[in-house]
N, C-alpha and C positions, 0 to 999 in steps of 0.2 A: 176721247180722242187724244193721240199721246202726245208729250212734250214737241215732238218733231210738227206732228200736225198743228199743234197748238200756234206756235211761230210761227210757219207756213201762213198760215189765217191772216195774224198779227201784222204781220209784213203787208198784207195786201191790202188789209185795211187800215193802216196806221201809218199816216205817214212822216211822223216824226219818230217813231221806231224802227222805220225804213232807211231813214237817216240815220238813224246810229249804228244801224246797221252797217250799211256803205262805208262809214267810218272806222266800225272799229267790231268784226262781224264775229270774230272770235269771242269779244266779250260780251256780246248780245246772246252769240250761241251758250257760253257757260252761264249765265244768268239766267237762262230758260232750261238749262239741266239735259242740255242735249251729251248724247254718248260721242266718244273719238268718232265710232263709223257714220252715224250720222252728221257731226262737227265736216269729217272729210266729205261725205256726199254732196254739204253744202258749198265749202268752197271750192270741189269742183266743179259745181252745176251740173249735177250729175242727174239730171230729170227722173230717169226711170228707174235709180238706185232710189231715190228720195219719194218717187210712187209707190216702191213696195215698203220702201221705213214708215212710209206714216199711213197708209193706207188711203191716201189724197189721190183720185181720179184726173182730177182736172186743173193739174198745178202749169203753170206759165213761168216763164225762163223771161229775160232782158239782159241787164248786167246783175239781176241776182233772179234768186227762182222765188216764189212765192204761191198762194194760194186764194181765187177769186170766192172761197166757199162764202156760205151769208152767214 
């Protein structure tokens, strides 16, 4: 799984990580090794681009984008 996909899954699973992301999304994305393109797509909440970059088809978006992968 890509680093982006890993982060999206983790955001959907772990409330504490999700809260950290809400407070400082760029720091969390840097910690997870996302590329500039991935970070830009996350900040723009561009679900279609995130699907393409991550390979995940079941992304959801509210105030953040995350995956409900098992």
